[in-house]
Every structure is written in C-alpha cells, then in structure tokens.
C-alpha positions as CSV (number, residue, x, y, z in Angstrom):
1,X,17.5,6.8,16.3
2,X,13.7,5.4,16.2
3,X,13.1,2.5,13.7
4,X,11.0,3.1,10.8
5,X,9.1,-0.2,10.6
6,X,8.6,-1.5,6.8
7,X,5.2,-2.7,6.0
8,X,5.4,-4.7,2.3
9,X,1.7,-3.3,0.9
10,X,-0.5,-5.7,-0.6
11,X,0.1,-6.9,-4.1
12,X,-1.9,-5.0,-6.5
13,X,-1.5,-7.0,-9.6
14,X,-3.1,-10.3,-10.4
15,X,0.3,-12.6,-10.0
16,X,-0.2,-16.5,-10.8
17,X,-1.0,-18.3,-7.5
18,X,2.7,-20.0,-7.3
19,X,4.4,-16.3,-8.2
20,X,2.6,-15.1,-5.0
21,X,3.7,-17.8,-2.7
22,X,7.1,-17.7,-4.0
23,X,7.1,-14.2,-3.6
24,X,5.7,-14.0,0.0
25,X,8.5,-16.9,0.7
26,X,10.9,-14.3,-0.1
27,X,8.8,-11.8,2.3
28,X,9.0,-14.3,5.5
29,X,12.9,-13.8,5.4
30,X,13.3,-10.3,4.8
31,X,13.7,-7.3,7.3
32,X,9.7,-6.4,6.5
33,X,8.2,-6.1,10.1
34,X,4.1,-6.2,8.4
35,X,3.1,-8.2,5.6
36,X,-0.8,-6.9,4.2
37,X,-2.4,-9.4,2.4
38,X,-5.4,-10.0,0.3
39,X,-6.9,-8.8,-3.2
40,X,-7.7,-5.0,-2.5
41,X,-8.6,-4.1,-6.4
42,X,-10.5,-6.6,-8.4
43,X,-13.1,-9.3,-6.9
44,X,-13.1,-11.3,-10.1
45,X,-8.8,-12.4,-9.6
46,X,-9.4,-15.7,-8.2
47,X,-5.8,-17.7,-7.6
48,X,-6.2,-17.0,-4.1
49,X,-9.5,-17.4,-2.2
50,X,-10.0,-16.3,1.2
51,X,-8.8,-19.8,2.9
52,X,-5.8,-19.5,1.2
53,X,-5.0,-15.9,2.4
54,X,-5.6,-16.9,5.7
55,X,-2.9,-20.2,5.7
56,X,-0.7,-17.7,4.3
57,X,-1.2,-15.0,6.8
58,X,-0.7,-17.7,9.5
59,X,2.6,-19.0,7.9
60,X,4.1,-15.2,7.8
61,X,3.1,-15.0,11.2
62,X,4.4,-18.1,12.6
63,X,8.0,-16.0,10.4
64,X,7.2,-13.5,13.2
65,X,6.1,-11.0,10.4
66,X,2.8,-8.9,11.8
67,X,0.1,-9.7,9.4
68,X,-2.5,-7.2,8.0
69,X,-6.0,-8.2,6.0
70,X,-7.3,-5.6,3.7
71,X,-10.6,-5.5,2.2
72,X,-11.1,-3.7,-1.4
73,X,-11.1,-0.7,-2.1
74,X,-14.2,-0.5,-4.6
75,X,-17.2,-2.6,-3.5
76,X,-19.4,-3.1,-6.5
77,X,-21.6,-6.1,-5.3
78,X,-23.3,-8.1,-2.5
79,X,-20.3,-10.7,-3.1
80,X,-18.1,-8.1,-2.1
81,X,-19.5,-7.3,0.8
82,X,-19.7,-10.8,2.3
83,X,-16.0,-10.8,1.2
84,X,-15.1,-7.8,3.3
85,X,-17.0,-9.1,6.3
86,X,-15.5,-12.4,6.3
87,X,-12.2,-10.1,7.3
88,X,-14.4,-8.0,9.4
89,X,-15.8,-10.8,11.5
90,X,-12.3,-12.5,12.0
91,X,-10.5,-11.8,14.5
92,X,-7.2,-13.4,14.5
93,X,-5.7,-10.7,12.6
94,X,-5.7,-7.0,12.3
95,X,-7.9,-5.9,9.2
96,X,-7.2,-2.8,7.0
97,X,-10.1,-0.8,5.7
98,X,-10.0,-0.2,2.1
99,X,-12.6,2.1,2.3
100,X,-15.5,3.9,4.2
101,X,-18.1,0.8,4.3
102,X,-15.5,-1.3,6.2
103,X,-15.5,1.3,9.0
104,X,-18.9,-0.1,10.4
105,X,-18.2,-3.6,10.4
106,X,-15.2,-3.1,12.1
107,X,-15.9,0.0,14.1
108,X,-15.2,-1.0,18.3
109,X,-12.0,-2.9,17.5
110,X,-8.6,-2.4,16.7
111,X,-8.1,-1.6,13.1
112,X,-5.7,0.3,10.8
113,X,-7.1,2.6,8.2
114,X,-6.4,2.3,4.4
115,X,-4.6,5.0,1.8
116,X,-8.0,5.9,0.5
117,X,-9.6,6.5,3.2
118,X,-10.3,10.2,3.1
119,X,-8.7,11.7,6.4
120,X,-6.8,15.3,5.1
121,X,-7.3,16.9,8.7
122,X,-6.6,16.1,12.5
123,X,-10.3,16.3,13.2
124,X,-11.0,13.4,10.3
125,X,-8.6,11.2,11.8
126,X,-10.4,12.0,15.8
127,X,-13.2,11.1,14.2
128,X,-11.7,7.8,13.0
129,X,-9.6,7.4,15.7
130,X,-12.9,7.3,18.0
131,X,-14.2,4.2,16.0
132,X,-11.1,2.5,16.9
133,X,-8.2,3.3,14.0
134,X,-4.5,2.7,15.5
135,X,-2.8,2.9,12.2
136,X,-3.1,5.4,9.7
137,X,-1.9,4.8,5.7
138,X,-1.7,8.4,4.7
139,X,-3.5,9.3,1.4
140,X,-0.8,9.1,-1.3
141,X,-0.9,12.8,-2.5
142,X,-0.2,14.3,0.7
143,X,3.5,16.0,1.3
144,X,5.2,14.9,4.1
145,X,4.5,18.4,5.8
146,X,0.8,17.7,6.0
147,X,1.1,14.7,7.7
148,X,2.5,16.4,10.6
149,X,0.0,18.4,10.8
150,X,-2.6,15.9,10.4
151,X,-1.1,13.7,13.6
152,X,1.3,15.6,15.2
153,X,4.5,13.9,16.2
154,X,5.0,15.5,19.4
155,X,0.9,14.6,19.8
156,X,-0.3,11.9,18.1
157,X,-4.0,11.6,17.8
158,X,-5.3,8.5,20.3
159,X,-7.1,5.8,19.0
160,X,-8.1,2.2,19.6
161,X,-11.0,1.0,21.6
162,X,-9.6,2.7,24.9
163,X,-8.9,5.5,22.9
164,X,-5.3,5.4,24.4
165,X,-3.3,4.1,21.5
166,X,-1.4,6.7,20.0
167,X,-1.8,6.2,16.2
168,X,0.8,5.0,14.1
169,X,1.2,7.5,10.9
170,X,2.2,4.7,7.6
171,X,3.4,6.3,4.6
172,X,3.3,5.3,1.2
173,X,7.3,5.2,0.8
174,X,7.7,2.7,-2.7
175,X,5.8,1.8,-5.6
176,X,3.7,3.0,-8.3
177,X,0.8,5.4,-7.2
178,X,-2.6,3.8,-6.5
179,X,-4.6,6.7,-7.8
180,X,-7.7,5.8,-8.7
181,X,-10.9,3.1,-9.0
182,X,-13.2,3.0,-11.7
183,X,-16.0,0.6,-11.7
184,X,-14.7,0.2,-15.4
185,X,-12.1,-2.2,-15.9
186,X,-9.3,-0.4,-18.7
187,X,-7.3,-3.2,-19.0
188,X,-9.9,-4.8,-20.4
189,X,-11.5,-2.1,-22.6
190,X,-7.7,-1.7,-23.6
191,X,-8.4,-5.4,-25.1
192,X,-11.6,-4.4,-26.5
193,X,-13.4,-7.0,-24.1
194,X,-16.1,-6.8,-21.6
195,X,-15.5,-6.7,-18.1
196,X,-17.6,-9.5,-17.4
197,X,-15.5,-10.9,-20.1
198,X,-12.3,-9.9,-19.5
199,X,-10.1,-13.2,-19.9
200,X,-8.1,-11.9,-16.9
201,X,-5.8,-10.2,-19.2
202,X,-4.1,-8.3,-16.3
203,X,-2.4,-11.1,-15.0
204,X,-0.3,-10.8,-18.2
205,X,1.2,-7.5,-16.9
206,X,2.9,-8.3,-13.8
207,X,3.4,-4.6,-12.9
208,X,0.4,-3.5,-14.7
209,X,0.1,-2.1,-18.4
210,X,2.2,1.3,-19.3
211,X,0.2,3.8,-20.9
212,X,2.2,6.8,-22.9
213,X,1.0,10.6,-23.5
214,X,0.9,11.4,-27.1
215,X,4.2,12.7,-27.3
216,X,5.2,9.1,-26.3
217,X,6.8,10.0,-22.6
218,X,5.3,7.2,-19.6
219,X,2.5,8.6,-18.1
220,X,-0.1,6.1,-15.9
221,X,-0.2,2.5,-15.8
222,X,-3.3,0.3,-16.2
223,X,-3.9,-2.3,-13.5
224,X,-7.4,-3.5,-14.0
225,X,-10.0,-1.1,-12.3
226,X,-7.3,0.8,-10.5
227,X,-5.2,3.5,-12.4
228,X,-1.6,3.8,-11.4
229,X,1.4,5.9,-11.7
230,X,4.1,5.3,-14.5
231,X,6.7,5.7,-11.9
232,X,7.7,4.6,-8.9
233,X,7.3,6.4,-6.0
234,X,10.2,6.7,-3.6
235,X,10.8,8.2,-0.5
236,X,14.2,6.4,0.5
237,X,16.2,9.7,0.3
238,X,13.6,11.7,2.7
239,X,14.3,9.0,5.7
240,X,15.1,12.1,7.9
241,X,12.1,14.1,6.5
242,X,9.7,11.2,7.3
243,X,11.1,11.5,10.7
244,X,10.0,14.5,11.1
245,X,7.0,14.1,9.8
246,X,6.5,11.4,12.7
247,X,6.3,8.4,10.6
248,X,6.6,5.2,12.2
249,X,5.9,3.0,8.9
250,X,7.2,3.1,5.4
251,X,4.9,0.9,3.1
252,X,6.8,-0.8,0.4
253,X,4.3,-2.0,-2.9
254,X,5.5,-5.6,-4.4
255,X,6.7,-4.9,-8.0
256,X,7.6,-8.0,-10.0
257,X,11.1,-7.8,-9.7
258,X,13.9,-6.6,-7.6
259,X,11.5,-6.4,-4.4
260,X,14.0,-8.1,-2.1
261,X,16.8,-5.6,-2.9
262,X,14.2,-2.8,-2.4
263,X,13.3,-3.9,0.8
264,X,17.1,-4.5,2.1
265,X,17.6,-1.1,0.4
266,X,15.2,0.7,3.0
267,X,15.9,-1.0,5.7
268,X,19.3,-0.2,5.3
269,X,18.9,3.6,5.2
270,X,15.9,4.1,7.4
271,X,17.3,1.9,10.1
272,X,21.3,1.2,9.8
273,X,22.0,5.0,8.6
274,X,23.3,4.0,4.8
275,X,24.0,6.4,2.6
276,X,20.7,7.4,1.2
277,X,22.2,8.7,-2.2
278,X,24.2,5.8,-2.6
279,X,21.2,3.6,-2.1
280,X,18.8,5.8,-4.6
281,X,21.6,5.3,-7.2
282,X,21.2,1.1,-6.5
283,X,17.7,1.6,-6.9
284,X,17.9,3.5,-10.2
285,X,20.8,1.1,-11.5
286,X,18.0,-1.5,-11.4
287,X,16.0,-0.2,-14.4
288,X,12.5,-0.4,-12.3
289,X,9.5,0.3,-14.2
290,X,8.9,3.6,-14.8
291,X,11.6,5.2,-13.0
292,X,11.6,6.7,-9.0
293,X,9.5,10.2,-8.6
294,X,9.0,11.8,-5.1
295,X,7.1,14.9,-6.2
296,X,3.9,14.2,-3.8
297,X,5.8,14.6,-0.4
298,X,7.0,17.7,-1.2
299,X,3.9,19.4,-2.3
300,X,5.0,18.9,-6.0
301,X,3.2,17.1,-9.2
302,X,3.8,13.3,-8.5
303,X,5.5,12.4,-11.3
304,X,8.7,14.5,-10.3
305,X,11.6,13.4,-9.0
306,X,13.2,15.9,-5.7
307,X,16.3,15.8,-4.1
308,X,16.5,14.7,-0.8
C-alpha cells in the first residue's frame, strides 16, 4: 500500500504567538510529513514576522519535517508583494504559490501550486508544470474523479525545472473549506469596524466566526477577508477513492482543538489500514465545529455528507 503523505496546511486563523508555537511543537511530534507555514489570509496579522516563520521552519526541518512556505492568496498592496518576494527570493525551503502573482517570481525553480490557483484541466496543469511546479494542491471544489482526469495516475504530468518530475496531487482532506477571499474584511464588518481599524477581532475566534442561515442552520464561517464552510470537509472514509484518483498527499487544515487526534486518525486509516468508519465515528465524537461533510469530493453540494 503506497503511503499517502500527510500535509499540515497553513493555520488560516489569527492565533496568538504562544498558541502557534505550542501548536507546531505538537506537530513536530506528529506523523505529519509536511508542514506549510506562513500567513496566507491577512497581512495585517502580526503575531509572527517573516523571520519568526523562518526560524520555526528550521526547527521543524530539524525534526524531520518537510517545510513549505506559503504566500498570501490575495495581495492588496506593495507591502504584500514584498512579503511574497521574500519567500520567492529565499532558496532554503520550497514555496507554495498562493495566487498567480507568485508564479512569475517562482518560475524556473521547483514550487507548489496552492489550492487557489485555477487549475481545472490537464493542459492547465501542464502549463504550470512548465514553470516548475512539482506539486499541485487541487482546488477544494473538485470531485475526486476529476483529479484523475487532470493529473492521470498512470501517466502524471511531469514538472520541475527539467520537466522530469511527476507532479504529486495533494487534496484538501480535512478542515473548514477556504471558499473565497474579498478585499473587504467581513469579521471587522460584523463588529461595525473599518478594515484598517479592525482591532484584530478575528483573534477572538480561533476557528472563525460562524454564520447561520435565517433558519438558524450553520452555513459559512467568517475568517477576516476569507469565507469558509461552516462544516469540516473530511475525507477520512475516502482513502481508497483518493488512491484511485492518484492522490499522493492529504492536506489537513489546522483546528484550534483536537488536531493531534485528527492527524493520528488520518495516518492510521490512510497508512496503517485502520477501520475508516470507526475513525470517522471518533471524529464525530469530538464535536468539531460544524460537523463533517465531504460532498464536493463526490460531485455533490459541499455541505452534504456522502457515504464512503
């Protein structure tokens, strides 16, 4: 059985510095293979500076983790561009392109295509592979069968500077789905604040701010300028389908609680043959914010939960 590598995605929320450092100390001891670091949502968040992320990256690399530095998904200023180039100009760690603005800066060297890069066909993936992409994090709304058409398991697209590295497909396998970004900060607006004088209120909501429908049903989560699903997208019961689609990596998006348990359960199911339904029941018992869904993976509405 081929191993499905586990990637800890970037922390999408605004957590205090101490909370972040404690979280990554646990990740260092976890079965995760890769850790993605960096602020990818809002440049106003300042608990960690670039040098802090680099220091943390070196510590995690010393613990045997592959480290990837992620650029922001929505750049709005010259300062944001400078931050992106700070990652692109270093060669110590692999970089994940948060949006198309990073592609030119990274062209000619190995890099990762982030989930917000619009790749929806094999020709599009080949175009990005020619720039140097060696890994592709599929857009979160794609069904698993579509992944196999875009990057065929039997004949994967080749990338990298020499165009001779089979591109690895990575899928968003756990966490609140990052659905959209806006220049407007919806968390600030919720509290009747201007974006530039937001008081950093998102730090008070370590898993985002839940938004209900008028009928009182959880619908979305607000995370600064990012809109997320209310429920946790979870593919723990879909390991056979992941392998059939040629998925070599599963991304787990950090949560404020129980993330160590989530990582251990995914590793046991994907790589040790543990019972998927029992693991899903354990995750259900954790009462994670919003519950568990997997509709997008099965070409269904994202808020649905389909059987394995």
